[in-house]
DRENPA-3360 file (N, C-alpha, C; in nm, 2 decimals, always signed):
BEGIN
1 = MNKKLLSA = +13.46/+6.45/+0.33/+13.38/+6.45/+0.44/+13.46/+6.44/+0.57 ~ +13.43/+6.52/+0.67/+13.51/+6.50/+0.80/+13.47/+6.37/+0.86 ~ +13.58/+6.30/+0.90/+13.56/+6.17/+0.96/+13.49/+6.17/+1.10 ~ +13.51/+6.29/+1.16/+13.45/+6.30/+1.30/+13.30/+6.30/+1.29 ~ +13.25/+6.34/+1.17/+13.10/+6.35/+1.16/+13.04/+6.20/+1.16 ~ +13.13/+6.11/+1.12/+13.08/+5.97/+1.11/+13.04/+5.92/+1.26 ~ +13.10/+5.98/+1.36/+13.07/+5.94/+1.50/+12.95/+6.00/+1.55 ~ +12.89/+6.10/+1.48/+12.78/+6.17/+1.53/+12.66/+6.08/+1.56;
9 = PFLFWSGL = +12.62/+5.98/+1.48/+12.51/+5.89/+1.52/+12.54/+5.81/+1.65 ~ +12.66/+5.77/+1.67/+12.70/+5.70/+1.79/+12.69/+5.79/+1.91 ~ +12.74/+5.91/+1.90/+12.74/+6.01/+2.00/+12.60/+6.04/+2.04 ~ +12.51/+6.06/+1.95/+12.37/+6.09/+1.97/+12.30/+5.98/+2.04 ~ +12.33/+5.85/+2.00/+12.27/+5.73/+2.06/+12.32/+5.72/+2.20 ~ +12.45/+5.74/+2.22/+12.51/+5.73/+2.36/+12.45/+5.83/+2.45 ~ +12.44/+5.95/+2.40/+12.39/+6.06/+2.48/+12.24/+6.04/+2.52 ~ +12.16/+5.99/+2.42/+12.02/+5.97/+2.45/+11.99/+5.85/+2.54;
17 = FIIVPLLM = +12.06/+5.74/+2.52/+12.02/+5.62/+2.59/+12.12/+5.58/+2.70 ~ +12.23/+5.65/+2.71/+12.32/+5.62/+2.82/+12.33/+5.74/+2.92 ~ +12.38/+5.86/+2.86/+12.40/+5.97/+2.95/+12.27/+6.03/+3.01 ~ +12.17/+6.04/+2.93/+12.04/+6.10/+2.98/+11.98/+6.00/+3.09 ~ +11.97/+5.87/+3.07/+11.92/+5.79/+3.18/+12.01/+5.79/+3.31 ~ +12.14/+5.80/+3.29/+12.23/+5.81/+3.41/+12.20/+5.94/+3.49 ~ +12.19/+6.05/+3.41/+12.16/+6.18/+3.48/+12.02/+6.18/+3.55 ~ +11.93/+6.10/+3.49/+11.80/+6.09/+3.56/+11.81/+6.01/+3.69;
25 = VFYYGLTD = +11.89/+5.90/+3.68/+11.91/+5.82/+3.80/+11.97/+5.90/+3.91 ~ +12.08/+5.98/+3.88/+12.14/+6.07/+3.98/+12.05/+6.18/+4.03 ~ +11.96/+6.23/+3.94/+11.87/+6.33/+3.98/+11.77/+6.28/+4.08 ~ +11.71/+6.16/+4.05/+11.61/+6.10/+4.14/+11.68/+6.05/+4.27 ~ +11.80/+6.00/+4.26/+11.87/+5.94/+4.37/+11.92/+6.04/+4.47 ~ +11.93/+6.17/+4.42/+11.99/+6.27/+4.51/+11.88/+6.37/+4.55 ~ +11.76/+6.34/+4.52/+11.65/+6.44/+4.56/+11.54/+6.36/+4.63 ~ +11.45/+6.43/+4.69/+11.33/+6.37/+4.75/+11.21/+6.40/+4.67;
33 = KTGAFTFE = +11.09/+6.37/+4.71/+10.97/+6.38/+4.63/+10.94/+6.53/+4.61 ~ +10.99/+6.62/+4.69/+10.97/+6.76/+4.67/+11.08/+6.83/+4.58 ~ +11.18/+6.75/+4.54/+11.29/+6.80/+4.46/+11.40/+6.85/+4.53 ~ +11.40/+6.84/+4.67/+11.51/+6.90/+4.75/+11.63/+6.80/+4.75 ~ +11.75/+6.85/+4.76/+11.87/+6.77/+4.76/+11.88/+6.69/+4.89 ~ +11.91/+6.56/+4.88/+11.92/+6.47/+4.99/+12.01/+6.35/+4.97 ~ +12.07/+6.30/+5.07/+12.15/+6.18/+5.06/+12.07/+6.06/+5.13 ~ +11.95/+6.08/+5.16/+11.87/+5.98/+5.24/+11.84/+5.86/+5.15;
41 = NIAAISSP = +11.83/+5.88/+5.02/+11.80/+5.76/+4.94/+11.93/+5.67/+4.92 ~ +12.04/+5.73/+4.93/+12.16/+5.65/+4.92/+12.19/+5.59/+5.06 ~ +12.16/+5.67/+5.16/+12.18/+5.61/+5.30/+12.09/+5.50/+5.34 ~ +11.98/+5.49/+5.26/+11.88/+5.38/+5.29/+11.94/+5.25/+5.27 ~ +12.05/+5.24/+5.20/+12.11/+5.10/+5.19/+12.16/+5.05/+5.32 ~ +12.17/+5.13/+5.42/+12.21/+5.09/+5.56/+12.09/+5.02/+5.64 ~ +11.97/+5.03/+5.59/+11.86/+4.97/+5.66/+11.88/+4.82/+5.66 ~ +11.83/+4.75/+5.76/+11.85/+4.60/+5.78/+11.80/+4.52/+5.65;
49 = EHLKALWE = +11.68/+4.56/+5.60/+11.63/+4.48/+5.48/+11.72/+4.50/+5.36 ~ +11.77/+4.62/+5.34/+11.85/+4.65/+5.22/+11.99/+4.59/+5.24 ~ +12.05/+4.60/+5.36/+12.17/+4.54/+5.38/+12.17/+4.39/+5.36 ~ +12.06/+4.33/+5.41/+12.04/+4.18/+5.39/+12.03/+4.15/+5.24 ~ +11.96/+4.22/+5.16/+11.95/+4.20/+5.02/+12.08/+4.22/+4.95 ~ +12.15/+4.33/+4.99/+12.29/+4.36/+4.93/+12.38/+4.25/+4.97 ~ +12.39/+4.20/+5.09/+12.48/+4.09/+5.13/+12.45/+3.96/+5.06 ~ +12.32/+3.93/+5.04/+12.28/+3.81/+4.98/+12.32/+3.82/+4.83;
57 = AVKLSVLS = +12.31/+3.94/+4.77/+12.35/+3.95/+4.63/+12.50/+3.94/+4.61 ~ +12.57/+4.00/+4.70/+12.72/+3.99/+4.70/+12.76/+3.85/+4.72 ~ +12.71/+3.78/+4.82/+12.74/+3.64/+4.85/+12.72/+3.55/+4.73 ~ +12.60/+3.55/+4.67/+12.57/+3.47/+4.56/+12.65/+3.51/+4.43 ~ +12.68/+3.63/+4.42/+12.76/+3.68/+4.30/+12.91/+3.63/+4.31 ~ +12.96/+3.64/+4.43/+13.10/+3.60/+4.46/+13.11/+3.45/+4.43 ~ +13.01/+3.37/+4.49/+13.01/+3.22/+4.47/+13.00/+3.19/+4.32 ~ +12.91/+3.26/+4.25/+12.89/+3.23/+4.11/+13.02/+3.26/+4.03;
65 = TIICLILA = +13.08/+3.37/+4.06/+13.20/+3.41/+4.00/+13.32/+3.31/+4.02 ~ +13.32/+3.26/+4.14/+13.43/+3.16/+4.17/+13.40/+3.03/+4.10 ~ +13.28/+2.99/+4.09/+13.25/+2.87/+4.02/+13.27/+2.88/+3.87 ~ +13.23/+3.00/+3.82/+13.26/+3.03/+3.68/+13.41/+3.02/+3.65 ~ +13.49/+3.08/+3.74/+13.64/+3.08/+3.72/+13.70/+2.94/+3.72 ~ +13.65/+2.86/+3.81/+13.69/+2.72/+3.83/+13.66/+2.64/+3.70 ~ +13.54/+2.66/+3.65/+13.50/+2.59/+3.53/+13.56/+2.65/+3.40 ~ +13.58/+2.78/+3.39/+13.62/+2.85/+3.27/+13.77/+2.83/+3.24;
73 = YPLAMILC = +13.85/+2.83/+3.34/+13.99/+2.83/+3.31/+14.03/+2.70/+3.25 ~ +13.99/+2.58/+3.29/+14.03/+2.46/+3.22/+13.97/+2.46/+3.08 ~ +13.84/+2.51/+3.07/+13.78/+2.51/+2.94/+13.86/+2.60/+2.84 ~ +13.90/+2.71/+2.89/+13.98/+2.80/+2.81/+14.11/+2.74/+2.76 ~ +14.18/+2.67/+2.86/+14.30/+2.60/+2.82/+14.28/+2.49/+2.72 ~ +14.17/+2.42/+2.73/+14.14/+2.31/+2.63/+14.11/+2.37/+2.50 ~ +14.04/+2.49/+2.49/+14.02/+2.55/+2.36/+14.15/+2.60/+2.31 ~ +14.24/+2.65/+2.39/+14.36/+2.71/+2.35/+14.45/+2.60/+2.29;
81 = KSGSNKTS = +14.46/+2.48/+2.36/+14.55/+2.37/+2.31/+14.49/+2.30/+2.19 ~ +14.36/+2.31/+2.17/+14.30/+2.25/+2.05/+14.32/+2.33/+1.93 ~ +14.37/+2.45/+1.94/+14.39/+2.54/+1.82/+14.27/+2.60/+1.78 ~ +14.17/+2.62/+1.87/+14.04/+2.68/+1.83/+14.06/+2.83/+1.79 ~ +13.97/+2.87/+1.70/+13.98/+3.02/+1.67/+13.83/+3.06/+1.67 ~ +13.81/+3.19/+1.62/+13.68/+3.25/+1.63/+13.57/+3.17/+1.55 ~ +13.62/+3.10/+1.45/+13.52/+3.03/+1.36/+13.51/+2.88/+1.40 ~ +13.58/+2.83/+1.49/+13.58/+2.69/+1.53/+13.46/+2.65/+1.59;
89 = FMVLIFIL = +13.43/+2.52/+1.58/+13.31/+2.47/+1.63/+13.30/+2.47/+1.78 ~ +13.42/+2.45/+1.85/+13.42/+2.44/+2.00/+13.39/+2.58/+2.06 ~ +13.45/+2.69/+1.99/+13.43/+2.82/+2.05/+13.28/+2.86/+2.02 ~ +13.23/+2.81/+1.91/+13.09/+2.84/+1.88/+12.99/+2.78/+1.98 ~ +13.03/+2.66/+2.04/+12.94/+2.60/+2.14/+12.93/+2.69/+2.26 ~ +13.03/+2.76/+2.30/+13.03/+2.85/+2.41/+12.96/+2.98/+2.39 ~ +12.97/+3.02/+2.26/+12.91/+3.15/+2.22/+12.76/+3.14/+2.19 ~ +12.72/+3.02/+2.14/+12.59/+2.99/+2.10/+12.48/+3.03/+2.20;
97 = PMWMNFLL = +12.49/+2.99/+2.33/+12.39/+3.02/+2.42/+12.37/+3.17/+2.44 ~ +12.47/+3.25/+2.41/+12.46/+3.40/+2.42/+12.36/+3.46/+2.32 ~ +12.34/+3.38/+2.21/+12.26/+3.43/+2.10/+12.11/+3.41/+2.13 ~ +12.08/+3.33/+2.24/+11.94/+3.30/+2.28/+11.90/+3.41/+2.38 ~ +11.78/+3.44/+2.38/+11.73/+3.54/+2.47/+11.76/+3.50/+2.62 ~ +11.81/+3.60/+2.70/+11.84/+3.57/+2.84/+11.72/+3.52/+2.92 ~ +11.60/+3.57/+2.89/+11.49/+3.53/+2.97/+11.45/+3.39/+2.93 ~ +11.46/+3.35/+2.81/+11.42/+3.22/+2.76/+11.52/+3.12/+2.83;
105 = RTFAWLTL = +11.65/+3.15/+2.83/+11.75/+3.06/+2.89/+11.72/+3.03/+3.04 ~ +11.68/+3.14/+3.11/+11.64/+3.12/+3.25/+11.52/+3.04/+3.27 ~ +11.41/+3.07/+3.18/+11.29/+2.99/+3.19/+11.32/+2.84/+3.16 ~ +11.42/+2.81/+3.08/+11.45/+2.68/+3.04/+11.50/+2.60/+3.17 ~ +11.57/+2.67/+3.25/+11.62/+2.61/+3.38/+11.51/+2.59/+3.47 ~ +11.41/+2.68/+3.47/+11.29/+2.66/+3.56/+11.22/+2.53/+3.52 ~ +11.21/+2.50/+3.39/+11.14/+2.38/+3.34/+11.22/+2.26/+3.39 ~ +11.35/+2.27/+3.39/+11.44/+2.16/+3.43/+11.43/+2.13/+3.58;
113 = LEKTGVIN = +11.43/+2.24/+3.66/+11.45/+2.23/+3.81/+11.33/+2.22/+3.89 ~ +11.21/+2.26/+3.83/+11.10/+2.26/+3.92/+11.06/+2.12/+3.97 ~ +10.97/+2.11/+4.07/+10.95/+1.98/+4.13/+10.89/+1.88/+4.04 ~ +10.82/+1.93/+3.94/+10.76/+1.83/+3.84/+10.84/+1.85/+3.71 ~ +10.95/+1.90/+3.72/+11.03/+1.93/+3.59/+11.10/+1.80/+3.54 ~ +11.18/+1.83/+3.43/+11.24/+1.72/+3.36/+11.34/+1.64/+3.45 ~ +11.42/+1.71/+3.53/+11.52/+1.63/+3.61/+11.46/+1.55/+3.71 ~ +11.35/+1.60/+3.78/+11.29/+1.52/+3.89/+11.21/+1.41/+3.82;
121 = TLLKLVGL = +11.15/+1.43/+3.70/+11.08/+1.32/+3.63/+11.17/+1.21/+3.60 ~ +11.29/+1.24/+3.55/+11.39/+1.13/+3.52/+11.43/+1.06/+3.64 ~ +11.45/+1.13/+3.75/+11.49/+1.07/+3.87/+11.39/+0.97/+3.93 ~ +11.26/+1.01/+3.91/+11.15/+0.92/+3.95/+11.15/+0.79/+3.87 ~ +11.18/+0.81/+3.74/+11.17/+0.69/+3.65/+11.28/+0.59/+3.69 ~ +11.39/+0.63/+3.74/+11.50/+0.54/+3.77/+11.49/+0.50/+3.92 ~ +11.40/+0.55/+3.99/+11.38/+0.52/+4.13/+11.47/+0.59/+4.23 ~ +11.52/+0.71/+4.19/+11.61/+0.79/+4.27/+11.53/+0.90/+4.34;
129 = PTLNIINT = +11.57/+0.95/+4.46/+11.50/+1.06/+4.52/+11.50/+1.19/+4.44 ~ +11.40/+1.26/+4.45/+11.39/+1.39/+4.37/+11.47/+1.50/+4.44 ~ +11.50/+1.60/+4.36/+11.58/+1.71/+4.41/+11.49/+1.83/+4.44 ~ +11.51/+1.90/+4.55/+11.44/+2.02/+4.58/+11.53/+2.14/+4.57 ~ +11.56/+2.18/+4.44/+11.65/+2.29/+4.41/+11.58/+2.42/+4.39 ~ +11.47/+2.41/+4.32/+11.40/+2.53/+4.28/+11.36/+2.62/+4.40 ~ +11.36/+2.75/+4.38/+11.33/+2.84/+4.49/+11.44/+2.84/+4.60 ~ +11.56/+2.81/+4.57/+11.67/+2.81/+4.67/+11.78/+2.89/+4.61;
137 = PGAIVLGM = +11.88/+2.93/+4.70/+12.00/+3.00/+4.66/+12.07/+2.92/+4.56 ~ +12.08/+2.78/+4.57/+12.15/+2.70/+4.48/+12.09/+2.71/+4.33 ~ +11.96/+2.73/+4.32/+11.90/+2.74/+4.18/+11.94/+2.88/+4.12 ~ +11.95/+2.98/+4.21/+12.00/+3.11/+4.16/+12.14/+3.11/+4.11 ~ +12.23/+3.04/+4.19/+12.37/+3.03/+4.16/+12.38/+2.95/+4.03 ~ +12.31/+2.85/+4.01/+12.31/+2.77/+3.89/+12.27/+2.85/+3.77 ~ +12.16/+2.93/+3.79/+12.12/+3.02/+3.68/+12.23/+3.12/+3.64 ~ +12.29/+3.18/+3.74/+12.40/+3.27/+3.72/+12.52/+3.21/+3.64;
145 = VYNFLPFM = +12.56/+3.09/+3.69/+12.67/+3.02/+3.63/+12.64/+2.99/+3.49 ~ +12.52/+2.94/+3.46/+12.49/+2.90/+3.32/+12.49/+3.03/+3.23 ~ +12.43/+3.13/+3.28/+12.41/+3.25/+3.19/+12.54/+3.33/+3.17 ~ +12.63/+3.33/+3.27/+12.74/+3.42/+3.27/+12.88/+3.35/+3.24 ~ +12.87/+3.21/+3.23/+13.00/+3.14/+3.21/+13.07/+3.18/+3.09 ~ +13.00/+3.20/+2.97/+13.08/+3.24/+2.85/+13.15/+3.37/+2.87 ~ +13.10/+3.46/+2.96/+13.17/+3.59/+2.98/+13.30/+3.57/+3.06 ~ +13.32/+3.45/+3.12/+13.44/+3.42/+3.19/+13.54/+3.34/+3.09;
153 = VLPIYNVL = +13.48/+3.25/+3.01/+13.56/+3.17/+2.92/+13.63/+3.26/+2.82 ~ +13.56/+3.35/+2.75/+13.62/+3.42/+2.64/+13.73/+3.51/+2.67 ~ +13.72/+3.59/+2.78/+13.84/+3.67/+2.81/+13.97/+3.59/+2.84 ~ +13.95/+3.48/+2.92/+14.06/+3.40/+2.96/+14.12/+3.33/+2.83 ~ +14.03/+3.28/+2.75/+14.08/+3.22/+2.62/+14.15/+3.32/+2.53 ~ +14.10/+3.44/+2.53/+14.16/+3.54/+2.45/+14.30/+3.58/+2.49 ~ +14.33/+3.57/+2.62/+14.46/+3.60/+2.67/+14.55/+3.48/+2.65 ~ +14.50/+3.36/+2.68/+14.58/+3.24/+2.67/+14.63/+3.22/+2.52;
161 = IKIDKNVI = +14.54/+3.24/+2.43/+14.58/+3.22/+2.29/+14.69/+3.31/+2.24 ~ +14.71/+3.42/+2.31/+14.81/+3.52/+2.28/+14.95/+3.50/+2.34 ~ +14.95/+3.40/+2.44/+15.08/+3.38/+2.50/+15.17/+3.31/+2.40 ~ +15.30/+3.36/+2.39/+15.40/+3.31/+2.30/+15.43/+3.17/+2.34 ~ +15.41/+3.08/+2.25/+15.45/+2.94/+2.28/+15.59/+2.92/+2.30 ~ +15.68/+3.01/+2.25/+15.83/+3.00/+2.27/+15.86/+3.02/+2.41 ~ +15.78/+3.10/+2.48/+15.81/+3.13/+2.62/+15.79/+3.00/+2.70 ~ +15.68/+2.93/+2.67/+15.64/+2.81/+2.74/+15.75/+2.69/+2.71;
169 = NAARDLGA = +15.79/+2.69/+2.58/+15.89/+2.59/+2.54/+16.02/+2.62/+2.61 ~ +16.05/+2.74/+2.62/+16.18/+2.78/+2.69/+16.18/+2.74/+2.83 ~ +16.07/+2.75/+2.90/+16.06/+2.71/+3.04/+16.07/+2.56/+3.05 ~ +16.02/+2.48/+2.96/+16.03/+2.34/+2.96/+16.17/+2.30/+2.93 ~ +16.24/+2.37/+2.84/+16.38/+2.34/+2.81/+16.47/+2.36/+2.93 ~ +16.43/+2.46/+3.01/+16.51/+2.49/+3.13/+16.48/+2.40/+3.25 ~ +16.40/+2.30/+3.23/+16.37/+2.19/+3.33/+16.24/+2.21/+3.41 ~ +16.16/+2.31/+3.37/+16.03/+2.33/+3.44/+15.93/+2.22/+3.41;
177 = NPFQTFMK = +15.87/+2.16/+3.51/+15.77/+2.06/+3.48/+15.64/+2.13/+3.44 ~ +15.53/+2.06/+3.40/+15.41/+2.12/+3.36/+15.35/+2.21/+3.47 ~ +15.35/+2.17/+3.59/+15.29/+2.24/+3.71/+15.37/+2.38/+3.72 ~ +15.51/+2.37/+3.72/+15.59/+2.49/+3.74/+15.57/+2.58/+3.62 ~ +15.55/+2.53/+3.50/+15.53/+2.61/+3.38/+15.40/+2.69/+3.39 ~ +15.30/+2.62/+3.44/+15.17/+2.68/+3.46/+15.17/+2.79/+3.56 ~ +15.24/+2.76/+3.68/+15.24/+2.86/+3.79/+15.32/+2.98/+3.76 ~ +15.43/+2.96/+3.69/+15.54/+3.06/+3.67/+15.51/+3.14/+3.54;
185 = ITLPLSVP = +15.45/+3.08/+3.44/+15.44/+3.14/+3.31/+15.29/+3.16/+3.27 ~ +15.21/+3.05/+3.26/+15.08/+3.06/+3.21/+14.98/+3.14/+3.30 ~ +14.98/+3.11/+3.43/+14.89/+3.18/+3.52/+14.92/+3.33/+3.53 ~ +15.04/+3.37/+3.55/+15.07/+3.51/+3.56/+15.04/+3.59/+3.44 ~ +15.06/+3.53/+3.32/+15.03/+3.60/+3.20/+14.88/+3.61/+3.17 ~ +14.80/+3.52/+3.23/+14.66/+3.51/+3.21/+14.58/+3.60/+3.31 ~ +14.65/+3.66/+3.40/+14.58/+3.74/+3.51/+14.49/+3.85/+3.45 ~ +14.53/+3.92/+3.34/+14.44/+4.02/+3.28/+14.31/+3.96/+3.24;
193 = GIISGITM = +14.32/+3.84/+3.18/+14.19/+3.77/+3.14/+14.11/+3.73/+3.25 ~ +14.17/+3.68/+3.36/+14.10/+3.64/+3.48/+14.03/+3.76/+3.54 ~ +14.10/+3.88/+3.55/+14.04/+3.99/+3.61/+13.92/+4.05/+3.53 ~ +13.94/+4.05/+3.39/+13.84/+4.09/+3.30/+13.72/+3.99/+3.31 ~ +13.74/+3.86/+3.32/+13.63/+3.77/+3.34/+13.55/+3.78/+3.46 ~ +13.63/+3.80/+3.57/+13.57/+3.83/+3.70/+13.47/+3.95/+3.70 ~ +13.52/+4.05/+3.64/+13.44/+4.18/+3.63/+13.32/+4.15/+3.54 ~ +13.33/+4.08/+3.43/+13.22/+4.06/+3.34/+13.12/+3.97/+3.40;
201 = VFVPALTT = +13.15/+3.88/+3.50/+13.06/+3.79/+3.56/+13.00/+3.86/+3.69 ~ +13.09/+3.91/+3.77/+13.04/+3.96/+3.90/+12.94/+4.07/+3.89 ~ +12.97/+4.17/+3.79/+12.88/+4.29/+3.78/+12.74/+4.25/+3.74 ~ +12.72/+4.17/+3.63/+12.58/+4.14/+3.60/+12.52/+4.05/+3.71 ~ +12.60/+3.96/+3.77/+12.54/+3.87/+3.87/+12.50/+3.95/+3.99 ~ +12.57/+4.06/+4.03/+12.54/+4.14/+4.14/+12.41/+4.22/+4.12 ~ +12.38/+4.26/+3.99/+12.27/+4.35/+3.96/+12.15/+4.28/+3.91 ~ +12.16/+4.15/+3.89/+12.05/+4.08/+3.83/+11.93/+4.06/+3.92;
209 = FIISTILG = +11.81/+4.06/+3.86/+11.69/+4.04/+3.94/+11.60/+3.93/+3.86 ~ +11.62/+3.92/+3.74/+11.54/+3.82/+3.66/+11.57/+3.67/+3.71 ~ +11.70/+3.64/+3.72/+11.73/+3.50/+3.77/+11.67/+3.47/+3.90 ~ +11.69/+3.56/+4.00/+11.64/+3.54/+4.13/+11.49/+3.54/+4.14 ~ +11.42/+3.61/+4.05/+11.28/+3.61/+4.05/+11.22/+3.48/+3.99 ~ +11.28/+3.43/+3.88/+11.23/+3.31/+3.82/+11.28/+3.19/+3.89 ~ +11.41/+3.17/+3.92/+11.46/+3.05/+3.98/+11.45/+3.06/+4.14 ~ +11.43/+3.18/+4.19/+11.42/+3.19/+4.33/+11.27/+3.20/+4.38;
217 = GSKILLIG = +11.19/+3.22/+4.28/+11.04/+3.23/+4.31/+11.00/+3.35/+4.39 ~ +11.09/+3.45/+4.38/+11.07/+3.58/+4.45/+11.07/+3.56/+4.60 ~ +11.12/+3.45/+4.65/+11.14/+3.42/+4.79/+11.27/+3.47/+4.84 ~ +11.37/+3.48/+4.75/+11.50/+3.53/+4.79/+11.52/+3.66/+4.73 ~ +11.52/+3.77/+4.80/+11.53/+3.90/+4.75/+11.68/+3.94/+4.75 ~ +11.73/+3.97/+4.63/+11.86/+4.03/+4.61/+11.84/+4.19/+4.59 ~ +11.95/+4.26/+4.60/+11.94/+4.41/+4.59/+11.88/+4.45/+4.45 ~ +11.90/+4.37/+4.35/+11.84/+4.40/+4.22/+11.69/+4.39/+4.23;
225 = NVIEQEFT = +11.64/+4.29/+4.30/+11.50/+4.27/+4.32/+11.44/+4.39/+4.39 ~ +11.50/+4.43/+4.49/+11.46/+4.55/+4.57/+11.45/+4.67/+4.49 ~ +11.55/+4.70/+4.41/+11.55/+4.82/+4.32/+11.44/+4.80/+4.21 ~ +11.42/+4.68/+4.16/+11.31/+4.66/+4.06/+11.18/+4.68/+4.12 ~ +11.16/+4.64/+4.24/+11.03/+4.66/+4.31/+11.00/+4.81/+4.34 ~ +11.11/+4.88/+4.37/+11.09/+5.02/+4.40/+11.04/+5.10/+4.28 ~ +11.09/+5.06/+4.16/+11.05/+5.12/+4.04/+10.91/+5.08/+3.98 ~ +10.89/+4.95/+3.99/+10.77/+4.89/+3.92/+10.65/+4.87/+4.01;
233 = QTGNWHLG = +10.67/+4.85/+4.14/+10.56/+4.82/+4.23/+10.52/+4.94/+4.33 ~ +10.62/+4.98/+4.40/+10.60/+5.10/+4.49/+10.60/+5.23/+4.43 ~ +10.66/+5.24/+4.31/+10.67/+5.37/+4.24/+10.76/+5.47/+4.31 ~ +10.85/+5.42/+4.39/+10.94/+5.52/+4.46/+11.07/+5.52/+4.38 ~ +11.07/+5.61/+4.28/+11.19/+5.62/+4.19/+11.31/+5.68/+4.26 ~ +11.28/+5.76/+4.36/+11.39/+5.83/+4.44/+11.47/+5.72/+4.52 ~ +11.40/+5.64/+4.59/+11.47/+5.53/+4.66/+11.54/+5.43/+4.57 ~ +11.47/+5.39/+4.46/+11.52/+5.30/+4.37/+11.65/+5.36/+4.30;
241 = SGLSIVLM = +11.65/+5.48/+4.27/+11.77/+5.55/+4.21/+11.88/+5.55/+4.31 ~ +11.85/+5.59/+4.43/+11.95/+5.59/+4.54/+12.02/+5.46/+4.56 ~ +11.94/+5.35/+4.56/+12.01/+5.22/+4.57/+12.08/+5.18/+4.45 ~ +12.04/+5.23/+4.33/+12.11/+5.20/+4.21/+12.25/+5.27/+4.21 ~ +12.26/+5.39/+4.27/+12.38/+5.46/+4.27/+12.48/+5.38/+4.36 ~ +12.43/+5.32/+4.46/+12.52/+5.23/+4.55/+12.58/+5.12/+4.46 ~ +12.49/+5.06/+4.38/+12.54/+4.95/+4.30/+12.64/+5.00/+4.19 ~ +12.62/+5.12/+4.14/+12.71/+5.18/+4.04/+12.85/+5.19/+4.11;
249 = MFIIFNMV = +12.86/+5.22/+4.24/+12.99/+5.23/+4.30/+13.06/+5.10/+4.29 ~ +12.99/+4.99/+4.31/+13.05/+4.85/+4.30/+13.10/+4.84/+4.16 ~ +13.02/+4.88/+4.06/+13.05/+4.85/+3.92/+13.17/+4.93/+3.88 ~ +13.18/+5.06/+3.93/+13.29/+5.15/+3.89/+13.42/+5.09/+3.96 ~ +13.41/+5.04/+4.08/+13.52/+4.98/+4.15/+13.57/+4.86/+4.07 ~ +13.49/+4.78/+4.02/+13.53/+4.67/+3.94/+13.59/+4.71/+3.81 ~ +13.53/+4.81/+3.75/+13.59/+4.86/+3.62/+13.73/+4.92/+3.64 ~ +13.75/+4.99/+3.75/+13.88/+5.05/+3.77/+13.98/+4.94/+3.79;
257 = ISAVTDKD = +13.95/+4.83/+3.87/+14.04/+4.72/+3.88/+14.07/+4.66/+3.75 ~ +13.97/+4.64/+3.67/+13.99/+4.57/+3.54/+14.08/+4.66/+3.45 ~ +14.06/+4.79/+3.45/+14.14/+4.88/+3.37/+14.28/+4.89/+3.42 ~ +14.31/+4.88/+3.54/+14.44/+4.89/+3.60/+14.52/+4.76/+3.57 ~ +14.45/+4.64/+3.58/+14.52/+4.51/+3.55/+14.53/+4.48/+3.40 ~ +14.45/+4.55/+3.31/+14.45/+4.51/+3.18/+14.46/+4.65/+3.10 ~ +14.57/+4.72/+3.12/+14.59/+4.84/+3.05/+14.59/+4.84/+2.90 ~ +14.64/+4.73/+2.84/+14.65/+4.72/+2.70/+14.53/+4.66/+2.64;
265 = GEAQAL = +14.43/+4.63/+2.71/+14.30/+4.57/+2.67/+14.32/+4.43/+2.60 ~ +14.41/+4.36/+2.66/+14.44/+4.22/+2.60/+14.33/+4.12/+2.63 ~ +14.25/+4.15/+2.73/+14.15/+4.05/+2.77/+14.01/+4.08/+2.72 ~ +14.00/+4.17/+2.62/+13.87/+4.20/+2.57/+13.81/+4.07/+2.51 ~ +13.68/+4.06/+2.53/+13.61/+3.94/+2.48/+13.61/+3.93/+2.33 ~ +13.60/+3.81/+2.28/+13.60/+3.79/+2.13/+13.48/+3.86/+2.07;
% end
């Protein structure tokens, strides 16, 4: 049996559920309601309301990515030094939340952060002032960090675990202190994992609309919310597709950077 035939189901699936939807997005995004070719749907991103939503999405996505990186790198180093592997309990802790439905995880934070939620109830019991986090950019960032943190931890861990320990020992034998070893050896060698993690966090954070809808109370519109509304509420598929094409440009740009910095695929997630 020809081995190439084994890929037929995958090619069929990819064509039906990836290529065809993408072609539909480009068709609607580059045409108007009469079917005539136009760039107006893409140019609509320059309108004040769309630029505001795009800037808000980029700002919160960058902030969430930075926080994830600050949290993930030490965690990845701890996992690496503890000798964790794919079946270890510590790695399982970080992977486990990914097995739960994304929507349920976000609603769980709504229960925790709302004015009468678990956190404020506990604060009232101990006589502390309550927190007004829900329906704010801070709540959205918190939801992004919680949901996307594993996507930052795993690529960095996957690169750190592959660093030859003899290289680090050699640096120490030559007189390098721990900080110098980290800056000269560990950090440069882990750059592919960092870039991969940044891409895997920034892209979904930029395009999300569920987190901002639930934790932002629909009061803070990101570009993902605008696109979702164009498809589901106003029924303007042409404008929604045009704005989606703009987001695709951001995604492609991130993918190119990731491919250039990680040519050997060393930072692929576990």
